[in-house]
N, C-alpha and C positions, 0 to 999 in steps of 0.2 A: 424484538430487536431489529432495527432497520439494517438492511444490507444492500450492497451494490456489487455487481459483477462488472469488471473492467478489463479491457484489453490493453496490455502494456504498449506504450507508444515510443519509449526510448529505443533508439536504434540498436543498442547493445544490451538491452534489458536492464535489470536492476543490479548492476555491478556496484562497486564501492561508492562512487560519487552519487549516482541517482538514488541508491538505497539510503545513503546518509541523508540526503535532502528529504526523502520520504519519511524516514524515522524521525527527523527533526520536526516535521510537520505534525506527525502523530503525537509526539511528546508535547508539542506546543498546544495541541488541542485540549489537553488535560483529561481526555476521555480514554477509557479502555477500548482499544481497537484490536480486533482479531483479523488475521489474514489467513485465507485458505487457498492452497494450490493443490488440486487433486484431493488426496485423502489426508493431507497434512494441514493442521491448523496451529497457528502460533500467535504470540503477542507481537503485534506490528511495531511495537516500540523497541524491539530487540534487533539491533543491526546485524548481529551474527546470525540470528534466526532468519531474517529476511534474505541475507546473502546465501545462507545454506540451502534455500529452496531452489536456487538456480533458475530464477525467473528471467526468461528471455523475451526479446521483442515478439509481440504477437500472442504471447501466453495470456490466458484468461485467469484472473484471480478473483476471489470474493472477499470483500471487506465487510465487517459488521462492527457495530459500536453500540454502546449503551450510555444513556445519560441525556441530560438536557442538551439540546442542539445537535443530537447525533446525526440527524438528516443533513444539516448544514455542513458538519465536519466531514461526513462521508462524501458529499458533493465536492467539497474543496479537495479532498484527497484524490477523487476520481479525476478532477481537472489536472492535478499534478501528474498523475500516472499516465494520462493519455497524451501528455506533452512529451516531445522528444528532448529530454534533459541532456542529451549528448550533443545537441546542435549548438 
């Protein structure tokens, strides 16, 4: 299963708006994507789950996905997460 580790670029982390944009991108991909922060792993398509992790600017998370085009989807999600969505 491909995975990517990414450092969060949004100035205020993944609060409601950036988390929503991220979850929408995950859902649109059509692939099951897992998000891991520390020892917690969850379904990246869950807005409540993503927000509950308290992901801040500069935190490192790991994304993993299964399915056709998983590498491409992960690269697109990494691009989104390294962008300051608060700008």
